[in-house]
N, CA and C atoms as a LAMMPS dump frame, in Angstrom:
ITEM: TIMESTEP
0
ITEM: NUMBER OF ATOMS
324
ITEM: BOX BOUNDS ff ff ff
-5.0000000000000000e+02 5.0000000000000000e+02
-5.0000000000000000e+02 5.0000000000000000e+02
-5.0000000000000000e+02 5.0000000000000000e+02
ITEM: ATOMS id mol type element x y z
1 1 1 N 0.817 -94.108 -88.803
2 1 2 C 0.696 -92.682 -89.034
3 1 3 C 0.072 -92.437 -90.407
4 2 1 N -0.854 -91.509 -90.464
5 2 2 C -1.539 -91.211 -91.711
6 2 3 C -0.655 -90.36 -92.616
7 3 1 N -0.635 -90.711 -93.889
8 3 2 C 0.113 -89.94 -94.866
9 3 3 C -0.677 -88.678 -95.18
10 4 1 N -0.064 -87.533 -94.992
11 4 2 C -0.748 -86.26 -95.188
12 4 3 C -0.506 -85.679 -96.574
13 5 1 N -0.033 -86.504 -97.499
14 5 2 C 0.21 -86.064 -98.864
15 5 3 C -0.615 -86.9 -99.826
16 6 1 N -1.303 -86.22 -100.715
17 6 2 C -2.035 -86.882 -101.792
18 6 3 C -1.218 -86.743 -103.068
19 7 1 N -1.063 -87.852 -103.797
20 7 2 C -0.303 -87.861 -105.042
21 7 3 C -1.194 -88.394 -106.158
22 8 1 N -1.446 -87.57 -107.153
23 8 2 C -2.207 -87.996 -108.327
24 8 3 C -1.32 -87.825 -109.55
25 9 1 N -1.277 -88.844 -110.391
26 9 2 C -0.455 -88.804 -111.599
27 9 3 C -1.372 -88.772 -112.811
28 10 1 N -1.185 -87.753 -113.646
29 10 2 C -1.979 -87.577 -114.857
30 10 3 C -1.04 -87.705 -116.045
31 11 1 N -1.269 -88.72 -116.863
32 11 2 C -0.39 -88.969 -118.01
33 11 3 C -1.076 -88.567 -119.312
34 12 1 N -0.291 -87.991 -120.212
35 12 2 C -0.759 -87.713 -121.565
36 12 3 C 0.354 -88.126 -122.514
37 13 1 N 0.101 -88.02 -123.795
38 13 2 C 1.144 -88.372 -124.77
39 13 3 C 2.349 -87.455 -124.65
40 14 1 N 2.116 -86.191 -124.345
41 14 2 C 3.193 -85.208 -124.342
42 14 3 C 3.964 -85.154 -123.025
43 15 1 N 3.285 -85.381 -121.895
44 15 2 C 3.94 -85.185 -120.598
45 15 3 C 3.176 -85.917 -119.508
46 16 1 N 3.801 -85.957 -118.343
47 16 2 C 3.162 -86.489 -117.142
48 16 3 C 3.13 -85.376 -116.114
49 17 1 N 1.983 -85.212 -115.476
50 17 2 C 1.854 -84.229 -114.404
51 17 3 C 1.601 -84.97 -113.1
52 18 1 N 2.412 -84.665 -112.101
53 18 2 C 2.241 -85.223 -110.769
54 18 3 C 1.642 -84.114 -109.916
55 19 1 N 0.398 -84.313 -109.488
56 19 2 C -0.327 -83.312 -108.711
57 19 3 C -0.231 -83.686 -107.238
58 20 1 N 0.331 -82.782 -106.459
59 20 2 C 0.549 -83.029 -105.043
60 20 3 C -0.348 -82.127 -104.211
61 21 1 N -0.846 -82.654 -103.1
62 21 2 C -1.672 -81.868 -102.188
63 21 3 C -1.367 -82.28 -100.76
64 22 1 N -1.163 -81.301 -99.902
65 22 2 C -0.901 -81.579 -98.498
66 22 3 C 0.519 -81.261 -98.105
67 23 1 N 1.038 -82.057 -97.173
68 23 2 C 2.353 -81.813 -96.594
69 23 3 C 3.407 -82.757 -97.171
70 24 1 N 4.52 -82.167 -97.59
71 24 2 C 5.642 -82.954 -98.093
72 24 3 C 6.727 -82.904 -97.023
73 25 1 N 6.92 -84.042 -96.353
74 25 2 C 7.899 -84.129 -95.283
75 25 3 C 8.453 -85.552 -95.206
76 26 1 N 9.151 -85.848 -94.118
77 26 2 C 9.79 -87.153 -93.961
78 26 3 C 8.8 -88.305 -94.142
79 27 1 N 7.596 -88.142 -93.633
80 27 2 C 6.599 -89.216 -93.701
81 27 3 C 6.172 -89.538 -95.125
82 28 1 N 6.247 -88.564 -96.016
83 28 2 C 5.773 -88.765 -97.39
84 28 3 C 6.901 -88.857 -98.414
85 29 1 N 8.138 -88.682 -97.969
86 29 2 C 9.253 -88.612 -98.919
87 29 3 C 9.389 -89.871 -99.779
88 30 1 N 9.286 -91.044 -99.182
89 30 2 C 9.483 -92.279 -99.928
90 30 3 C 8.427 -92.444 -101.027
91 31 1 N 7.156 -92.236 -100.682
92 31 2 C 6.102 -92.38 -101.694
93 31 3 C 6.21 -91.298 -102.751
94 32 1 N 6.625 -90.1 -102.362
95 32 2 C 6.807 -89.019 -103.344
96 32 3 C 7.96 -89.337 -104.285
97 33 1 N 9.088 -89.76 -103.736
98 33 2 C 10.238 -90.104 -104.576
99 33 3 C 9.876 -91.208 -105.559
100 34 1 N 9.195 -92.238 -105.077
101 34 2 C 8.78 -93.338 -105.949
102 34 3 C 7.884 -92.837 -107.087
103 35 1 N 6.909 -91.991 -106.754
104 35 2 C 5.984 -91.479 -107.774
105 35 3 C 6.705 -90.606 -108.796
106 36 1 N 7.625 -89.766 -108.324
107 36 2 C 8.349 -88.883 -109.244
108 36 3 C 9.294 -89.665 -110.154
109 37 1 N 10.024 -90.613 -109.589
110 37 2 C 10.944 -91.411 -110.408
111 37 3 C 10.16 -92.244 -111.415
112 38 1 N 9.037 -92.802 -111.005
113 38 2 C 8.187 -93.545 -111.935
114 38 3 C 7.725 -92.645 -113.081
115 39 1 N 7.337 -91.422 -112.759
116 39 2 C 6.907 -90.477 -113.797
117 39 3 C 8.04 -90.162 -114.765
118 40 1 N 9.23 -89.941 -114.211
119 40 2 C 10.406 -89.63 -115.042
120 40 3 C 10.765 -90.809 -115.937
121 41 1 N 10.602 -92.029 -115.444
122 41 2 C 10.928 -93.216 -116.224
123 41 3 C 9.953 -93.433 -117.374
124 42 1 N 8.754 -92.885 -117.262
125 42 2 C 7.75 -93.121 -118.303
126 42 3 C 7.485 -91.912 -119.195
127 43 1 N 8.085 -90.764 -118.89
128 43 2 C 7.834 -89.561 -119.675
129 43 3 C 9.059 -88.664 -119.668
130 44 1 N 9.385 -88.088 -120.823
131 44 2 C 10.547 -87.196 -120.879
132 44 3 C 10.263 -85.857 -120.217
133 45 1 N 8.993 -85.447 -120.201
134 45 2 C 8.64 -84.173 -119.59
135 45 3 C 7.679 -84.424 -118.435
136 46 1 N 8.098 -84.002 -117.244
137 46 2 C 7.293 -84.191 -116.043
138 46 3 C 7.061 -82.833 -115.393
139 47 1 N 5.794 -82.55 -115.131
140 47 2 C 5.417 -81.345 -114.398
141 47 3 C 4.977 -81.769 -113.008
142 48 1 N 5.406 -81.015 -112.003
143 48 2 C 5.003 -81.282 -110.628
144 48 3 C 4.165 -80.091 -110.171
145 49 1 N 2.875 -80.344 -109.988
146 49 2 C 1.934 -79.299 -109.587
147 49 3 C 1.921 -79.207 -108.065
148 50 1 N 2.441 -78.095 -107.549
149 50 2 C 2.553 -77.893 -106.103
150 50 3 C 1.483 -76.939 -105.576
151 51 1 N 0.466 -76.663 -106.366
152 51 2 C -0.538 -75.674 -106.01
153 51 3 C -1.282 -75.945 -104.717
154 52 1 N -1.399 -77.198 -104.321
155 52 2 C -2.126 -77.547 -103.103
156 52 3 C -1.206 -78.031 -101.984
157 53 1 N 0.097 -77.802 -102.152
158 53 2 C 1.057 -78.191 -101.119
159 53 3 C 1.076 -77.119 -100.029
160 54 1 N 0.892 -77.548 -98.783
161 54 2 C 0.835 -76.624 -97.654
162 54 3 C 2.125 -76.583 -96.845
163 55 1 N 2.999 -77.567 -97.055
164 55 2 C 4.242 -77.629 -96.293
165 55 3 C 5.264 -78.408 -97.102
166 56 1 N 6.505 -77.919 -97.097
167 56 2 C 7.6 -78.584 -97.814
168 56 3 C 8.856 -78.446 -96.977
169 57 1 N 9.489 -79.582 -96.65
170 57 2 C 10.749 -79.52 -95.916
171 57 3 C 11.882 -80.089 -96.764
172 58 1 N 13.043 -80.242 -96.157
173 58 2 C 14.234 -80.658 -96.909
174 58 3 C 14.095 -82.047 -97.516
175 59 1 N 13.324 -82.927 -96.905
176 59 2 C 13.161 -84.265 -97.485
177 59 3 C 12.331 -84.189 -98.769
178 60 1 N 11.386 -83.27 -98.819
179 60 2 C 10.62 -83.056 -100.047
180 60 3 C 11.481 -82.452 -101.142
181 61 1 N 12.346 -81.533 -100.745
182 61 2 C 13.277 -80.95 -101.707
183 61 3 C 14.175 -82.043 -102.274
184 62 1 N 14.64 -82.932 -101.402
185 62 2 C 15.494 -84.034 -101.858
186 62 3 C 14.76 -84.882 -102.899
187 63 1 N 13.49 -85.189 -102.666
188 63 2 C 12.715 -85.989 -103.626
189 63 3 C 12.623 -85.28 -104.972
190 64 1 N 12.416 -83.977 -104.956
191 64 2 C 12.35 -83.21 -106.206
192 64 3 C 13.695 -83.211 -106.93
193 65 1 N 14.784 -83.077 -106.174
194 65 2 C 16.116 -83.072 -106.778
195 65 3 C 16.466 -84.445 -107.348
196 66 1 N 16.108 -85.516 -106.648
197 66 2 C 16.34 -86.87 -107.172
198 66 3 C 15.628 -87.029 -108.517
199 67 1 N 14.387 -86.584 -108.592
200 67 2 C 13.638 -86.681 -109.846
201 67 3 C 14.273 -85.82 -110.926
202 68 1 N 14.699 -84.622 -110.558
203 68 2 C 15.361 -83.719 -111.509
204 68 3 C 16.626 -84.368 -112.076
205 69 1 N 17.445 -84.952 -111.215
206 69 2 C 18.688 -85.593 -111.658
207 69 3 C 18.405 -86.822 -112.517
208 70 1 N 17.413 -87.609 -112.137
209 70 2 C 17.042 -88.794 -112.916
210 70 3 C 16.545 -88.37 -114.297
211 71 1 N 15.76 -87.323 -114.354
212 71 2 C 15.265 -86.821 -115.647
213 71 3 C 16.42 -86.339 -116.506
214 72 1 N 17.352 -85.622 -115.901
215 72 2 C 18.516 -85.127 -116.643
216 72 3 C 19.342 -86.262 -117.222
217 73 1 N 19.473 -87.347 -116.481
218 73 2 C 20.223 -88.506 -116.96
219 73 3 C 19.526 -89.171 -118.14
220 74 1 N 18.225 -88.935 -118.271
221 74 2 C 17.429 -89.519 -119.364
222 74 3 C 17.118 -88.498 -120.451
223 75 1 N 17.792 -87.337 -120.407
224 75 2 C 17.554 -86.249 -121.357
225 75 3 C 16.106 -85.758 -121.28
226 76 1 N 15.585 -85.73 -120.057
227 76 2 C 14.235 -85.255 -119.822
228 76 3 C 14.251 -84.03 -118.928
229 77 1 N 13.068 -83.661 -118.429
230 77 2 C 12.971 -82.469 -117.59
231 77 3 C 11.889 -82.653 -116.53
232 78 1 N 12.143 -82.054 -115.375
233 78 2 C 11.151 -81.954 -114.308
234 78 3 C 10.978 -80.47 -114.018
235 79 1 N 9.741 -80.008 -114.067
236 79 2 C 9.439 -78.599 -113.851
237 79 3 C 8.289 -78.477 -112.86
238 80 1 N 8.459 -77.588 -111.886
239 80 2 C 7.364 -77.374 -110.943
240 80 3 C 6.414 -76.315 -111.485
241 81 1 N 5.155 -76.424 -111.048
242 81 2 C 4.119 -75.467 -111.425
243 81 3 C 3.303 -75.097 -110.193
244 82 1 N 2.766 -73.898 -110.2
245 82 2 C 1.779 -73.414 -109.229
246 82 3 C 2.233 -73.485 -107.778
247 83 1 N 3.506 -73.36 -107.521
248 83 2 C 3.975 -73.37 -106.126
249 83 3 C 3.53 -72.082 -105.435
250 84 1 N 3.057 -72.212 -104.197
251 84 2 C 2.669 -71.037 -103.415
252 84 3 C 3.908 -70.202 -103.11
253 85 1 N 3.678 -68.987 -102.677
254 85 2 C 4.797 -68.109 -102.31
255 85 3 C 5.647 -68.747 -101.215
256 86 1 N 5.002 -69.391 -100.242
257 86 2 C 5.729 -70.037 -99.145
258 86 3 C 6.611 -71.171 -99.663
259 87 1 N 6.07 -72.016 -100.526
260 87 2 C 6.837 -73.136 -101.077
261 87 3 C 7.958 -72.603 -101.968
262 88 1 N 7.677 -71.578 -102.765
263 88 2 C 8.719 -70.987 -103.611
264 88 3 C 9.869 -70.441 -102.769
265 89 1 N 9.55 -69.817 -101.628
266 89 2 C 10.606 -69.295 -100.747
267 89 3 C 11.495 -70.417 -100.236
268 90 1 N 10.883 -71.528 -99.849
269 90 2 C 11.669 -72.675 -99.359
270 90 3 C 12.575 -73.2 -100.475
271 91 1 N 12.022 -73.343 -101.679
272 91 2 C 12.814 -73.831 -102.806
273 91 3 C 13.921 -72.849 -103.174
274 92 1 N 13.629 -71.557 -103.103
275 92 2 C 14.623 -70.531 -103.421
276 92 3 C 15.736 -70.533 -102.377
277 93 1 N 15.366 -70.608 -101.11
278 93 2 C 16.36 -70.607 -100.033
279 93 3 C 17.287 -71.815 -100.12
280 94 1 N 16.762 -72.92 -100.632
281 94 2 C 17.576 -74.132 -100.754
282 94 3 C 18.414 -74.14 -102.025
283 95 1 N 18.179 -73.179 -102.9
284 95 2 C 18.971 -73.072 -104.122
285 95 3 C 18.48 -73.907 -105.286
286 96 1 N 17.293 -74.493 -105.184
287 96 2 C 16.826 -75.359 -106.273
288 96 3 C 15.671 -74.767 -107.087
289 97 1 N 15.164 -73.599 -106.7
290 97 2 C 14.042 -73.018 -107.436
291 97 3 C 14.372 -72.833 -108.911
292 98 1 N 15.55 -72.278 -109.201
293 98 2 C 15.925 -72.051 -110.6
294 98 3 C 16.034 -73.359 -111.379
295 99 1 N 16.515 -74.42 -110.74
296 99 2 C 16.614 -75.718 -111.407
297 99 3 C 15.242 -76.25 -111.803
298 100 1 N 14.276 -76.057 -110.906
299 100 2 C 12.976 -76.682 -111.084
300 100 3 C 11.963 -75.813 -111.827
301 101 1 N 12.308 -74.562 -112.072
302 101 2 C 11.403 -73.683 -112.811
303 101 3 C 12.016 -73.193 -114.108
304 102 1 N 13.313 -73.283 -114.226
305 102 2 C 14.023 -72.642 -115.323
306 102 3 C 14.365 -71.235 -114.864
307 103 1 N 15.536 -70.764 -115.17
308 103 2 C 16.005 -69.47 -114.68
309 103 3 C 15.076 -68.333 -115.086
310 104 1 N 14.419 -68.452 -116.228
311 104 2 C 13.553 -67.389 -116.714
312 104 3 C 12.38 -67.128 -115.776
313 105 1 N 11.881 -68.174 -115.076
314 105 2 C 10.748 -67.998 -114.176
315 105 3 C 11.203 -67.69 -112.75
316 106 1 N 12.392 -68.089 -112.399
317 106 2 C 12.841 -67.949 -111.019
318 106 3 C 12.896 -66.481 -110.591
319 107 1 N 13.09 -65.58 -111.538
320 107 2 C 13.195 -64.171 -111.208
321 107 3 C 11.962 -63.386 -111.616
322 108 1 N 10.923 -64.081 -112.083
323 108 2 C 9.773 -63.345 -112.576
324 108 3 C 8.519 -63.58 -111.835
């Protein structure tokens, strides 16, 4: 089965950005979790760019939460950026939008 998710990792001195494109579901969860945990292990600040994500299910949410928890254990942070309205609704309905954006953005 073809993986319908593209994962690009952009590293800088200040942070790591994981740019995702396509569908985040059961088929891509393992590679996404691996990429996010790797990013968290190498950078205290990780941004996850969801601007090109067309689908997100509970397994994708789990991968984001695993990365968030791993970052917290390392005194780091994982923050999402550019999520579409559809993806934001899924994250909000699951109760993790505020965790991944900071409460200040979750309501704005």
